[in-house]
N, C-alpha and C positions, 0 to 999 in steps of 0.2 A: 817829351817824346810823344809822337802821335802814332796811334795804332789804328789799323783798318780791320773792321769786323768782316770776316769772310762770308758770313751767312747772307742770304737774300730773303730769309724768312722774317716778315715784319714783327711777329711775336717774339722771336728770339732776339732781334735787334733791340726791341724795347727793353726786354729783361736784361740783356747784357749791358746796354747803355746805363740803365738804372743802377745796376750792381757795381759796374766798373767805375762809373762816374762818381759814386760815393766813396770809392777807394782812391780817388785822385787820378785816375787814368784819363787821358785825352783820347777818346775814341771817336772815329767817324765810320759811317757805313760805306759800303762799296759804291753806292750811287752818289754819295758826297764827293767822291774822288773820280767820278766818271767811268767807273768800271761796270760794264753791263754784258756779261756773257755767262752761259751755263757752264757749270763744272760737273763733269761726269763722275758720279760717285761709284767707282768700280771696286772699291775695297770690300773685304769680307769681315772687317771689324770696324768699330767706331773709331779706333785710333788711325787705321789706314785711311778712312774717309776724311777724317779731320786733317790729316797731313796733306792729302790731295788738294783740299780746299786752301789750306794755308800756303802751300807752295804756289798755287796758281795766282792767288791774290798778292802775295809778297813779290812774285816775279813781275806782275802787271803794274804794280804801284811803286816798287822800290822802298816800301815802308814795311815795318813789322806788321804781320798779319795775325789776328787772333781768330782761330777757327774752332767751331763747335760741331761735333757730331754726337747725336743723342737719339735715344729711342726707348721704347717700352719692351721689357723682357718679361714674358709670362711663363711661369713654371709649368703649368699644365699643358701648355702648347709647345713644350720643348724649346723654349727661349724665343719663340715668335712673339711679335713681328721683328724684334731686334733691329738690325741695320736697315731693314726694309719697312720700318715704321711709317715713313711718310708716303709710301705707295702700297701699303697693305690692302689686299682685296682688289684694288685697281688703282692705277696711276691717275685715273679720272675722278676718283672719289674725293669729296670734300671732307672736312673734319667730322661732320655729323654722320655721313655715310660710313666713314671708316670706323667710328665708334659703334655704330649699329652692326657693322660686319663682325667686329670683335665680340660684341654681346651675343650675337647669334652663334658664332663659332664656339662660344663657351657655355652655351645653353646646357643645363643639366650637370655641369661640372661642379663638384663640391670644392675642389682645390682651386682657390681664387688668388693665391699669392702672386705678386708681381713687383717689379721694381723699374723705376726710371733710371737710366744710365746716361752719363754725359762724359765725353772726353774733350778736353780743351787743349789745343796746341797753339802756342805762340811761336811763330817762326820769324827770325830776324834775317835781314838781307845778308849777313855774314855766314848764314847757315846754322847758327846756334838756335836751339829750340828749348822750350819749356813745355812739359806735358803734365797735365793734372786730370784726375778723374773724380767724379762724384756720383753718388747714388741716393735714391730716395725709395724707401720700402712702403708697400701698401698692398691693396687688393683690388680686383676688378669687380665693379658692381654690375647688377643685372639691368640697371637702367641709369641714364645720365642724371646728374644733379649739379646745379650751379650754372652760371652764365659767364664767368670770367675765364681768362686763360685761352688756350688753344689746343689743338691736337686731341690727345686722349684725356685731357684734364677732367672733363665731366664724368668719366667712368672710373677714375683712379682715386680710390679712397686712401688718404694718408693715415696709416694705422695709428700713429701717436695722437692725431688731432680729431679723428672721427669725422673729418670733412673731406670732400673731394678737393682736388687741386682747383677746380672751377668755383668752389665756394669760398676760397681764400682771397683776401685782399692781395694786391700786388706785393706789398711789403711782407705779408705772412708767407706767401709763396716763395719769394726770394730767400727767405730765412731757412726754409726746409727743403727746397727743391734740389734735385741732382745738379742743375746748372749753377745754382747759387753755391752749393758745396764745392763744385769743381773750380769755380771762379775764385772763391776764397783761397783755395789751395794754390791756385795759379799766382794770386797776389803775394802769398807767402813766399813762393819760389822766386818771384821778382825781387822782393825785398832782401831775401837771403843772398841773392847774387848782386845786390846793389844796383839793379837795373832801373829802379824807380825810387 
């Protein structure tokens, strides 16, 4: 069975391909199947946004779609940036500018706890769906460290490892990340339902 990844984010595509490929899933990207349109993320939760993406791609391709919506949740900021993680500060910001914006916003704050959250939804053409969620706990640093990954990885210290997400190898990150955790739960759900 072939699955289409609903994301257009190159970093997410790479991670999801790596993780799902090792689990035996045959996954292709949107561009692989000629789908090139923006999906408006109007949901107020990760689950709502993931479902919007899954529905759009499943409808456009007629194939099962695996959608991810994820982001950073910072306790001291009341849960910001949350579902607005990719446009936090400004939709025009790149990853470096967005990390800088977060660092400045948290200047002087002692409470640094944060978590990455990921919701995965696989929607099948018959309307059936599988939903899974994953989290990764850590804290926000006062300056970036590391050069791997994307998004907020350089400022997110993984508590258990003492390294930022951007200091981890791809394999290390996939082992502990919110996305890796959510995808492993998704695979379990697929096997339980004997869909793969």
